[in-house]
N, CA, C and O of each residue as an XYZ file, in Angstrom:
368
protein
N      11.357      6.524     -0.862
C       9.935      6.349     -1.409
C       9.003      7.738     -0.820
O       9.304      8.525      0.077
N       7.857      7.700     -1.631
C       6.813      8.574     -0.808
C       5.496      8.255     -1.225
O       5.418      8.112     -2.445
N       4.617      8.125     -0.709
C       2.703      7.646     -0.984
C       2.672      8.646     -0.093
O       3.266      8.965      0.937
N       1.041      9.416     -1.393
C       0.113     10.286     -1.042
C      -1.099     10.396     -1.367
O      -1.672     10.381     -2.457
N      -1.483     10.523     -0.196
C      -3.476      9.850     -0.260
C      -3.936     11.652     -0.461
O      -3.044     12.485     -0.627
N      -5.382     12.045     -0.416
C      -6.046     12.589     -0.172
C      -5.776     13.458      0.867
O      -5.816     14.673      0.676
N      -5.402     12.797      2.359
C      -5.282     13.398      3.240
C      -4.323     12.992      4.447
O      -4.516     13.202      5.645
N      -2.814     12.109      3.596
C      -1.917     12.045      4.269
C      -0.918     11.730      3.432
O      -0.997     11.278      2.290
N       0.325     12.083      4.274
C       1.890     11.383      3.061
C       2.223     10.715      3.624
O       1.920     10.900      4.803
N       3.044      9.484      3.348
C       3.750      8.272      3.996
C       4.853      8.315      2.929
O       4.724      8.264      1.706
N       6.210      8.445      3.831
C       7.223      8.392      3.562
C       8.076      7.555      4.067
O       7.952      7.537      5.292
N       9.165      6.612      3.564
C      10.228      5.341      3.594
C      10.999      5.392      2.952
O      11.169      6.103      1.961
N      11.882      4.297      3.617
C      12.757      3.718      2.158
C      12.965      2.458      1.962
O      13.960      1.792      1.679
N      11.510      2.157      2.219
C      10.882      1.211      0.957
C       9.620      1.140      1.440
O       9.129      1.661      2.441
N       8.894      0.049      0.161
C       7.364      0.150      0.427
C       6.635     -0.523      1.668
O       5.559     -0.228      2.191
N       7.707     -1.685      2.030
C       7.266     -1.778      3.460
C       6.807     -0.972      4.272
O       5.705     -0.942      4.820
N       7.796     -0.216      4.354
C       8.001      0.929      5.504
C       6.867      2.086      5.100
O       6.512      2.938      5.914
N       6.537      2.036      4.245
C       5.295      3.141      4.009
C       4.458      2.243      4.258
O       4.289      2.349      5.473
N       3.579      1.109      3.753
C       2.566      0.095      4.027
C       2.742     -0.187      5.372
O       1.710     -0.616      5.890
N       3.843     -0.079      6.233
C       3.646     -0.130      7.787
C       3.090      1.043      8.395
O       2.379      0.922      9.393
N       3.351      2.214      7.875
C       2.607      3.472      8.731
C       1.514      3.472      8.509
O       0.757      3.721      9.448
N       0.884      3.161      7.015
C      -0.345      2.996      6.458
C      -1.053      2.243      7.928
O      -1.861      2.636      8.769
N      -0.428      1.218      7.759
C      -1.219      0.415      8.820
C      -1.410      0.653     10.159
O      -2.421      0.187     10.686
N      -0.393      1.481     11.002
C      -0.277      2.138     11.793
C      -1.221      2.956     11.619
O      -2.111      2.473     12.319
N      -1.762      4.185     10.993
C      -2.374      5.201     10.377
C      -4.176      4.796     10.472
O      -5.175      5.470     10.723
N      -3.921      3.244     10.103
C      -5.724      2.673     10.140
C      -6.071      2.833     11.286
O      -5.522      2.385     12.292
N      -6.838      3.363     11.226
C      -7.351      3.113     12.642
C      -8.638      2.205     12.849
O      -9.163      1.965     13.937
N      -9.040      1.752     11.629
C     -10.504      0.900     11.395
C      -9.629     -0.561     11.536
O     -10.105     -1.664     11.804
N      -8.358     -0.257     11.301
C      -7.537     -1.889     11.520
C      -7.498     -1.971     12.938
O      -8.363     -2.714     13.402
N      -6.789     -1.455     13.713
C      -7.200     -1.589     15.328
C      -6.118     -2.714     15.648
O      -4.941     -2.492     15.367
N      -6.388     -3.562     16.058
C      -5.644     -4.459     16.919
C      -5.414     -5.674     16.064
O      -4.668     -6.604     16.372
N      -6.311     -5.559     14.670
C      -6.081     -6.946     13.640
C      -4.479     -7.178     13.859
O      -3.752     -6.432     14.514
N      -4.030     -8.510     13.093
C      -2.820     -8.720     12.672
C      -1.438     -8.184     12.622
O      -1.497     -6.956     12.553
N      -0.617     -8.476     12.627
C       0.740     -6.906     12.427
C       1.170     -7.708     11.062
O       2.260     -7.193     10.813
N       0.945     -8.594     10.132
C       1.326    -10.038      9.432
C       0.907     -8.861      8.552
O      -0.289     -8.809      8.266
N       2.107     -7.448      7.854
C       1.481     -6.869      6.819
C       0.719     -7.469      5.418
O       0.384     -6.765      4.465
N       0.520     -8.985      5.532
C       0.328     -9.591      3.900
C      -1.333     -9.318      4.573
O      -2.203     -9.009      3.758
N      -1.662     -9.426      5.848
C      -3.222     -9.488      6.544
C      -3.451     -8.198      5.991
O      -4.139     -7.906      5.013
N      -2.871     -7.559      6.646
C      -3.353     -5.723      6.134
C      -3.603     -5.594      4.951
O      -4.711     -5.133      4.677
N      -2.508     -6.014      3.641
C      -2.868     -5.611      2.301
C      -4.191     -6.451      1.934
O      -5.037     -5.987      1.170
N      -4.331     -7.945      2.638
C      -5.699     -8.492      2.200
C      -6.940     -7.397      2.622
O      -7.958     -7.204      1.956
N      -6.516     -6.617      4.137
C      -7.944     -5.923      4.540
C      -8.100     -4.617      3.690
O      -9.243     -4.202      3.501
N      -7.160     -4.019      3.227
C      -7.139     -2.969      2.452
C      -7.781     -3.024      1.231
O      -8.722     -2.393      0.749
N      -6.855     -4.182      0.718
C      -7.954     -4.301     -0.623
C      -9.133     -4.976     -0.428
O      -9.682     -5.044     -1.528
N      -9.694     -5.425      0.281
C     -11.038     -5.813      0.496
C     -11.938     -4.771      0.609
O     -13.101     -4.869      0.218
N     -11.348     -3.509      1.259
C     -12.326     -2.481      1.233
C     -12.221     -1.623      0.508
O     -12.734     -0.547      0.813
N     -11.582     -1.753     -0.616
C     -11.503     -1.050     -1.530
C     -12.371     -1.909     -2.834
O     -12.516     -1.423     -3.956
N     -12.837     -3.119     -2.462
C     -13.460     -3.657     -4.170
C     -14.614     -2.975     -4.616
O     -15.310     -3.632     -5.390
N     -15.021     -1.797     -4.331
C     -15.689     -1.058     -5.047
C     -15.091     -0.165     -5.842
O     -15.948      0.404     -6.518
N     -13.927      0.247     -6.088
C     -13.140      0.985     -6.489
C     -11.976      0.341     -7.563
O     -11.305      0.845     -8.464
N     -12.061     -0.711     -7.130
C     -10.678     -1.939     -7.707
C     -11.429     -3.083     -8.501
O     -12.269     -3.812     -7.973
N     -11.035     -3.163     -9.831
C     -11.604     -4.522    -10.270
C     -11.354     -5.659     -9.402
O     -10.298     -5.606     -8.772
N     -12.182     -6.798     -9.207
C     -12.064     -8.240     -8.516
C     -10.439     -8.680     -8.584
O      -9.628     -8.773     -7.663
N     -10.259     -8.938    -10.177
C      -9.085     -9.601    -10.583
C      -8.087     -9.170     -9.846
O      -7.521    -10.045     -9.191
N      -7.602     -7.845     -9.724
C      -6.812     -6.696     -9.150
C      -6.374     -7.219     -7.902
O      -5.182     -7.360     -7.633
N      -7.845     -7.677     -6.690
C      -7.109     -7.987     -5.367
C      -6.783     -9.004     -4.851
O      -7.048     -9.463     -3.740
N      -6.078     -9.449     -5.822
C      -5.354    -10.706     -4.473
C      -3.757     -9.909     -4.070
O      -3.214     -8.898     -4.515
N      -3.470    -10.639     -3.311
C      -1.938    -10.712     -2.713
C      -1.405    -12.428     -2.859
O      -1.957    -13.469     -2.504
N      -0.138    -12.176     -3.520
C      -0.336    -13.675     -3.376
C       1.100    -14.063     -2.442
O       2.124    -13.403     -2.264
N       0.687    -15.440     -1.934
C       1.462    -16.114     -0.492
C       2.674    -16.172     -1.109
O       3.662    -16.203     -0.374
N       2.872    -16.198     -2.617
C       4.031    -16.366     -3.042
C       5.496    -15.429     -2.993
O       6.681    -15.735     -2.859
N       4.844    -14.279     -3.152
C       6.146    -12.888     -3.168
C       6.228    -12.375     -1.554
O       5.335    -12.320     -0.708
N       7.570    -12.047     -1.478
C       7.812    -11.200     -0.329
C       7.107    -10.077      0.292
O       6.454     -9.435     -0.531
N       7.049     -9.705      1.324
C       6.393     -8.442      1.757
C       6.837     -7.262      1.202
O       6.001     -6.359      1.222
N       7.675     -7.059      0.818
C       8.481     -5.986     -0.294
C       7.609     -5.744     -1.502
O       6.818     -4.889     -1.899
N       8.060     -6.759     -1.856
C       7.003     -6.952     -3.685
C       5.933     -6.854     -3.496
O       5.239     -6.091     -4.168
N       5.367     -7.729     -2.343
C       3.699     -7.383     -2.542
C       3.330     -5.597     -1.928
O       2.454     -4.844     -2.354
N       4.201     -5.373     -0.977
C       3.877     -4.063     -0.539
C       3.826     -2.656     -2.148
O       3.029     -1.729     -2.293
N       5.019     -3.079     -3.079
C       5.140     -2.401     -3.777
C       4.285     -2.559     -4.637
O       4.253     -1.696     -5.515
N       3.367     -3.607     -4.708
C       2.753     -4.114     -5.898
C       1.653     -2.961     -5.153
O       1.285     -1.975     -5.791
N       1.265     -3.173     -3.980
C      -0.183     -2.977     -3.519
C      -0.062     -0.955     -3.640
O      -1.120     -0.328     -3.679
N       1.374     -0.148     -3.685
C       1.365      0.908     -3.424
C       0.807      1.465     -5.515
O       0.020      2.269     -6.014
N       1.723      0.520     -5.995
C       1.408      0.616     -7.174
C       0.029      0.184     -7.826
O      -0.083      0.253     -9.050
N      -0.734     -0.137     -7.258
C      -2.207     -0.714     -7.491
C      -3.056      0.835     -7.470
O      -3.921      1.228     -8.254
N      -2.539      1.442     -6.432
C      -3.406      2.403     -5.673
C      -3.027      3.257     -6.502
O      -3.963      3.747     -7.133
N      -1.635      3.787     -6.861
C      -1.479      4.831     -7.869
C      -2.228      4.855     -8.919
O      -2.840      5.876     -9.231
N      -2.327      3.094    -10.019
C      -2.583      3.071    -11.041
C      -4.336      3.327    -10.965
O      -5.065      3.497    -11.942
N      -4.603      3.309    -10.054
C      -5.950      3.317     -9.841
C      -7.014      4.736     -8.852
O      -8.109      4.850     -8.301
N      -5.517      5.731     -9.206
C      -5.746      7.467     -8.535
C      -6.587      6.759     -7.127
O      -7.749      7.059     -6.852
N      -5.883      5.931     -6.447
C      -6.345      6.432     -5.285
C      -5.119      6.742     -3.861
O      -5.096      6.462     -2.663
N      -4.274      7.416     -4.760
C      -2.581      7.682     -4.082
C      -1.719      7.873     -5.494
O      -1.921      7.318     -6.574
N      -1.073      8.481     -5.267
C      -0.187      8.903     -5.700
C       1.733      8.422     -5.062
O       2.329      8.967     -4.133
N       2.251      7.277     -5.960
C       3.601      6.679     -5.294
C       4.447      7.298     -6.678
O       4.216      7.401     -7.883
N       5.773      7.701     -5.561
C       6.755      8.268     -6.019
C       8.021      7.204     -5.440
O       8.350      7.003     -4.271
N       8.556      6.650     -6.624
C      10.249      6.130     -5.921
C      11.032      7.222     -5.672
O      10.573      8.359     -5.776
N      12.376      6.964     -5.295
C      13.332      7.653     -5.039
C      13.901      8.840     -6.168
O      14.294     10.003     -6.076
N      13.692      7.773     -7.364
C      14.361      8.328     -8.457
C      13.622      9.267     -8.841
O      14.337     10.135     -9.339
N      12.337      9.602     -8.873
C      10.962     10.620     -8.677
C      10.814     11.383     -8.078
O       9.996     12.298     -8.174
N      11.635     11.164     -7.260
C      11.673     12.329     -5.797
C      12.677     13.286     -5.748
O      12.467     14.477     -5.520
N      14.429     12.485     -6.088
C      15.258     13.204     -6.164
C      15.610     13.956     -7.737
O      16.591     14.694     -7.833
N      14.672     13.672     -8.977
C      14.930     14.025     -9.951
C      15.817     13.579    -10.874
O      16.098     14.314    -11.820
N      16.634     11.794    -10.698
C      17.173     11.028    -11.313
C      16.954     10.324    -12.111
O      17.846      9.604    -12.562
């Protein structure tokens, strides 16, 4: 999987791995929680001007991989990055 922003590329074997790399790269996030759901909530709050409020929820009932995948798809959908799954990268 690959996620590309205007300034960075994040590559990983899973959506969680990509989001973890984004988390460690987010200087403003600093020493906040290492819980991935907390990072997703923090990130979405910062995008409130670009993404409709109804889209800014992170489900407590879904696992980290699903929430991370949904997050990357949401960013792609709102043109805040481009998300490629493995099949998109390898041409399968």
